[in-house]
N, C-alpha and C positions, 0 to 999 in steps of 0.2 A: 658417469658418476661425477658429482660435484667436487670441487676442490675442498669444500668444507669437510665432507666425509673422508676424503683422501688424507687430509691433514690432521683431523681431530676425531678421536673415538668418543662415542657416547659414554658418559660417566655414570649416569643413574637412569632408572626408569622414572616416569612421571608420578609414580606412587611411592617412591622410596625416601624422599627427603624429609627430615624431621628437624626440630630445633637444635639438636646436637650437631647438625651439619652447618650451623651458622658460621659464615665467613669462608666456606669452601667455594672454590672455583668449580663450576659444574658445566656439563654439556648435556642438553636434552634434545631428543627428537620426538616428533609426534604430530598430532592433528590439532588445529585450532578449534576448540570446543565453543569458545565465545570470545568476543573482543568488545572492550568498553573504553571509549575515549572520554576521559573525565576532565578534559581541558588542562593541559600541562603534562599529563602522563597518559599512556595507553596501557590498559590492563588486559592481559590475555590468559585464559585458562587453556593450558596445553594438556592434551589427553593422549595416552597410549593404553595398551591393554591392562597395565597395572594400576592406573589411576589418573589423577589430575593434579597439576601444579600451577599455582598462580605465578605469572611472569609480569614484571613491571618494565615498561620501556620509558625511560626518563631522558629527555634531551640533554640533561646535564651529564649523564653517564655515557651516552653515545647518540649523537645527533643522527648519524647514519641509520642506526638500528631503529631509533624512534621514528624517523621518516618512513622507513619501510613498514614498520608496524601499523602505521596509519592506513596502509593500503590492503593489508591482509584481511581475509574474510573467513567465516566458518568453513571448516573441513579442508582448508589449505594445509599442505604438508610442509612443515618447517623444521629447521634446526637452529639452536641458539646456544650461546655461551654467556655465562654470567656468574654472579656471586650470590650465595644464599644469605638472606637476612631475616631476622625475626619480625613477625607481624605484631608482636606485643599485644596491646589491648585490642587490636583489630583482628585477632586470630579467629578463624572460622572453625569452630569446634565440631561442625558436621562433617568435615573432611579430615582424613588421616594426615594430610599434608597441610592442614589449615593453619598451623603455627608458624609457617615460613612462607616466603616468596623469593623469587629469583630476580635480581636486578640485572637485566640483560645488557650486555656490551656488544654482542654480535648476533645478527639474525640473517638467515638465508632461507629463501623460499625454494623448496625442492619441487613442488608441484602445486598448481592452482586447482580448484574444484568448481565444478558447476554447482548451482544452487540445489541442494538435496531435495527430493520430493516430499520429505517429512523431516521434522526436527529429530536430531539424533540425541535424544535425552530420555531419561527414565519416565515412565508413565505417559509416553506420547500417545495422543489421540489420533491414531492412524489405522485404517483398515488393515486387518491381517493380510489380506490379499496383496495390498500395496507393499507392505513390509516384506512379504515373501518374494515379491517380484524384484525388490532391491535388497535381497537378503545380505549381500556383502556390506551394505550400509547399515542395515538393522543390527548386524553383528558388532558394529562399533558402539552401539548404545551400552552404557555401563552395566545395566541389569542383565542384558543378554551376554555380554562379555564375561561377567562374573559366573554365569551358569556354565559357559563353555570351559572356563578355567577350572571351575569346581569339578566338572566331568573329568578333566585331565588328572586332577589330583586324586580323585577317587579311583580312577583306572590304574594309576601308577601305584597307589597304596595297595590295591587289590593284588597287583602283580607281585609286589615285594612280599606281601604277607603269604601268598600261596607258594611262592618260590622258597621262602624260608621254611615253610611247612613240608617241603619235599615234593611239591607238585611240579611236573614238567609242562611247559607251555609248548603244545604241538598243534599245528594247524590241520584242519580237515578240509576236504574239497568243498567248493561252493557249487560246482556243476556235478550232479549225481544222477543216478538212475531214477527215472520216474516210477513211483509205486502208487497205485490207487488207494484211496482212503486217506483219512486225516485231513489236514488243511489243504486247500487248493494251491497247487504249485505254479510258479512261473515256468514256462517252457522255453527252451533255447534250441532252435533248429540246428542240426549239425550239417555244415557244408560238405564235410568229408564223408559223411554217412547218410546218403540221401534217404529221406523218409523217416529218419530217426531223430530223437530229441534228447537233450539233457533236461533235467529239472534243477532249478535253483533250490538248494537245500533249505528246508524249513527249520532244521536244527541239525546239530552234529550227532544226533542220538546213536545211530547205528555205528558210526565210525568211532565214537568214543568207547563204545562197548568192545569194538575190535582192538582198541589199545589195551584194554584189560586182558583180552585173550593173548595179546602180543607180549604181555609182561610189564608194560609201563604202568605200574600199579597206582600211580597218582598223576592224573592229567588235569590240566585246565586250559581254557582258551577264552580270550575276549572275542567271541564268535559273532560273525555277521549271519543273520538269518533272513529268510525271504518267504513271504506268504501273500498270495494273490487273493486277498479277502477284502470285504467291505471295511472301510476305515472309520475310525472315531478318534476321540481325543487321546486315548491311550494305545492306539494301534497305528502302525505305519507298514507299508509294504516291505521295507527293509528295516531291521532293528538289530539291537546288540544284546547279547547275553554274556554274563560271566558264567561259563560252563565248567562244571567240576565232575569228575568221576573218580571212584576209589575202588580198589580190589580189597577183598577180605574185610568187608565193611557191613556192619549192621546199622540200622537207622541212627543209633546213638553216636556212632562215629561221624556220620554226616553232620548231625546236629553240632557236635563239638567243633568241627572244622568251620562250618558256616557261621556259628556264633562268634568264633574268633575273628573271622573275616569281617563280619558286620561291626563288631566292636572296633576293629582297626579303621574301618571306613567312617564310622560316626565320630571317632576321635579326630580323624583327619579333616572331615568336612565341617563339623560343628563344635569340636572340642568337648563333646559329650561322652561320658563314660557309661556304657550300658551295663546294667545288672545282668549277670549270668548265673545259672542257665536261664534261658528264656522260658516263659510259661508254655505248657503243653496241654492240649485239649483234643479229645477224639472228635472226629467228624460228627458223630451222632450227638455228642454233648453240645457242640457248637450250633448245630442246626436246632436242637431242642431248646437251648437257652436264648439264642440270638436270631434264629431263622436264617442264618447265613454261614457258609463255610469259610468266610473271611471276616469274622466279627471285629468291630471296632471296640476295643476295651477301654477307651478313654472316657466312657460314660456308662451308666447302668441301663435302666429301662429294659430289663430282660423280659422275655416272653413268659407268661404264666400259663401253665397247662391245666385246663379245666376239664379235660376229657373224662377223667374218672369221677370227678364230682358230679358232672351231668349224668354220667352213666348210673351212679348210685341212686340218683333221684329220678331216673327214667325220663330225663328231659326237663324235669322240674316245671312242667306246665308250659314250656316253650316249644311249640311244635317244630320250628325250624332247627332247633338244637337236637331234638329227638330224631328228626329225619337224617341229620348229618351223621349221628351215631349209627343209625340203621344202615347207612350206605358205606360204613367202614371208615368214616372220616374222623378228624380230630377237632377239638375246640380249644382255641388259645386266645389270650388277651394281652394287651398292653395296658398298664395302669399309670395314668398321669396324675401326680399328686396335686392337691388343691392349688399350691403356689405356682404350678406350671400348667394347670388345666386350661385348655382353650375355651373360648366362648362358644355359644351354640352355632353362630355363623361360621366360626373358624373350624368347628367339627364338620360342618356341611362341606367346607372346602377340602377337608381331609378325605371326604368320600370321593371327591374328584381325583385326588391323588391315588387312592386305593384302586380306582378303575384304571388309571394309567399303569398301575403295577400288575394288572391282570385280574383283580378281584371283581366280584359282582356288586358289592356294596359294603357298607360299614355298619355293623351293629354296634350300638353304643349305649351307655347309661351314665348319668351323673348322680353321685350319691348325695342324698339329703342328710340332714342331721340325725335322723333315726335309722340311717342305713338303707332307706328305700331308694328305688331307682326312678329318677325323673328324666325327662327329655329322652325317653326310650320307648320304643314300641313293645319292649318286653316287660316294661314296668308293671303293668296290670296283671299279666298272666303268670309271671315267674312265682314259684312257690317261695314263701318266706324262708323256709329251711335251706333251700339251695342258694337263695340270694345271700343269706348270712355266711354260708360256707364259702361262696365265691369271693365275697368281700374280704373275708379273713385270709384266704389263700393269696389274694392279690395285694394284700396290705393296703386296702383302700379305705380311706376315712372320708369325713364330710368334705364335700366339694371336689373330691377326686372324680376323674372320668375314666371309665373302662371302655376300651376299644376292642371289639371281638371279631374274630374270623373263624369260620368253620368250613370243613370240607376235606379234600385230600391233604395229606401232610405236606406234600410238595408245594401245593398252592398256598396253604396257610403260611408256611414258612417263608415262601417267596414274598407274599404280600406284607406280612407283619415285619419281616426282616427289612424290606425296603422302607416301610413306614417308620420303623424305628430309626433308621439312618436319617430320614427326612426330618423327623421330630427332633433328633439330637442336634441337628444344625439349626433348625427353626427356633427351638426353645433355648438355644445357647448352652446346651448341656456338654458340648465337646470341649475338653481342655486342650487348647491349641498349642500349649507349650510342652505337652507330654508326648513321649514316644513309647508306644506299647508294641512289643514284638511277641509273637505267639506262633508256636508250631501247632498246626492242625494235622492230626494223624489218623491212620486207620480209615481211609476213605473206602467206599464200596469198590470192590474189584470190577463189578459189572453193573450195568444199568439197562433199562429198556429204551430203545430208540423211540422218540415221540411219534415219528411218522409211520414206522413199520411195526413197532412192538417187538422187534427182534432184540435178543440179548447182545449187547455190544460192550467193548472194553471201556471203562470209565476214563482210563488214561491211555495206555497203549498195550498191545497184546504181550509185551515182554515184562510187564509189571508183576512182581512176585506176590503171591498171596501170603497172608500171615501163616506161619507154620501150623498153627492150630486149626486153620480153615482148609488146609489142603485136601483133607478127606471129604469135604463137602463140595468140591469143585463140580462134580458131575451130578450130585443129588440135589444140592441146594445152591446153585451158583449165585443167586441174587443175595444170599446171606453171607457170602464170602467177603472178607475185608482185605484190602491191599496194604502192602508195606510201602505206602505212598504218603507223602507229607508235603504240606505247603507252609512257607514262611509268610506270615501276615504282618504287615506293618501299618498300624493305625487304620485298619479296615480295608487295606489294599493288599492284594496278593503280590508280594515282592519276588517270589520265586517258588519253585516246586520241583519235586523229583520223586524217585522211588528206588527201592532195591529191585534189581532185575532178576529174571528167571535164568538160572544157569543149569538147571536139571532138565534133561530132555524129556523125561516122563511127565513132569509137571507141565512143561511147555506143550506137550501133545494134548494133555487134558484141557488146557486153556483154549487151544485151537479148536478142539472138539466142541466146547461150550459155545464158541463164537461161530461155529459152522464153517470154519476154514478148512478146506480139504488139503490133503498133502500136496496136490498139484498147485492149488492157489498159494499155499505157504511157500512152495519153491519159487513160484513166479514173483511173489512180493519180497521175500526175505532170503533168497537162496544163499547168498554168500555169508550172511550172518548165521543162519542155521548151520551151514557147513562149518563155520569157524567154531561154533559152540560145541562141536563134536571133538575138538582137539584140545581138551584140557582147559575149559573156561573156568576161571575162579569165581567164587561168589563176589558180586560187585554191585555198586549202586552209585547214584550221584544226584545232582541237582543243578538247575540253571536259575540264576538270578537275572531279572530284567534290568539291565544297566540303565536304559533310558528312563524307565519308571522310577528306579531308585534315585537317580539324580534329580528327577522332577520333584519327588517328595522332599528331598533334603534341601532343595533350593527354593521351595515354595511355588513351583510352577503349576500351571493349571492344565497343561497338556504336554505330552512328550515332545511335541513340536518345539516347545520352548527350549529344549536341551539338546536338540539335534542340529548340527551346524547347517545342513541344507535339507530341510524336511519337505515332504510332499503334502499336498492338500488332501481333503477328504475324498477327492476323486483320483488320488494317486498321481497328481500332476506336479511337476516342478515349474512354478510360474517364472522362475528366474531364467532357466535354461531352455524351457519349452518342451521338456521331455514329458510324456513320450511323443515322438514325432513320426511323420510319415517316412516311407522308404520308396526307393525307385523300383521300377519293374526289373531292372537289371540286378539289384540287390536281392529281390525275391527270387529271381531265376537262379542266382548263385546258390541260394539255399534250397533250391528245388521246390519252391512254393509258388502258387498262383494266386493272383488277386481275386477275391470273391466278386462275382458279378462282372 
């Protein structure tokens, strides 16, 4: 350790000094962000995690410090002592510390730096792969540092809020029993138990329910979760949840707690006060109006249901619409008003987007002054009566463009919902400074698997049905709704959860619908099912995606932006080289053999 640090303590961070500190003797430590020799004085921007301070080295103040300042280079680690003075008319209003500078009287170099492989500044034009390879340098860039600091503040505020609300922070195991189904697990071979494996927990789900059985009626955890899945911008093999569970809770109790938590987080992160209670919308309404179970409410452009209009007119002379009805399909549209309507060539490009979203094509019509449909293959065949009624229902006037989809409800909603989001961004409809939070409720309890057609749980098999739907479990399972809810933030799922089944008879009916035998249930969930026999209280909870939430609040484009050491899309750590090979001896210790 240098004598400088032994003799003198740091007095301020590099982001702390203001004009009120003028005249103060200060000691700063940090990294050289830049150095400018202006002939007579050397100016250095000194950076630490809290910000940047301009430092002046003047030979009149200290010849020794001035001489050493001429040698230092970017990213050298230094300590200095000096006096704060005002910059007056030369203040830099873009910097919080821009009103002052420090006239240095002492300088010590703690460590030199090699030339970094890229500039450590905001907006740097460097490949992400290179930045991830040198992530410890990338973390020095102010925009990355700010995101990590914001993550810390959000996490600490969440902890304080939940603790004040009576929640206990309790850890759950990361290494758990493997159970088939759900997300793909990472497996960990057991050296002490040959031929057996642990699974890395994809969530604390079962264990947090056991806390409710144990009587810890309010639990939370900043939980690490692991899933061996294909990756994308909002998915990593390891991620973090703010996990919450409550006993004696109906959905409204969960909403109240989470809304309070989100309000605390927004106040901490952005100084924004959220209006409560948040909006609520059933899954059926969200899909019907927006084609999505996570609708972005910052703009309109809602779906218009034309199904009954077309039915009343028996297709209205348009064969493809009549055929869609005959096959049990729906007909819906988006209406773009004249001032936002795309050109004919732009509509053609939208058809390409529709095909990317899984649609077969894009039916369209542009309204003439008399309400007629132009630039449309339906224009000549559609009956005037149906055309008038559709125009009225869509609120379409002269110059407006109708974009239609027809077929199965799932396909129509998927295509138009995706097209709506695309158009919202493309046409500048999204209000970027608004925060819209929404509870989407009453999801389907079951759905059909696309590959097998079997009835499967939409969430997990312990999700409780709505009380009024319990009697339909065995007779109309696909009509049953779940006491499940998602929190949606600006069109992104921020979190989700449900009320759990605590009644053994209801659980048995759900297992029967899913085709889960008693033997299979015992194999997958034995210790949870056993625990539920010993006085399980009604309970439910929710998990918020911490990485995704921080990404949204800091304006990041990927959760990689807010994770200190993220993996690539192939699950690799370019910095450390993980995953890596292992020796034959290591495999032998785990009772494994190398394939081939």
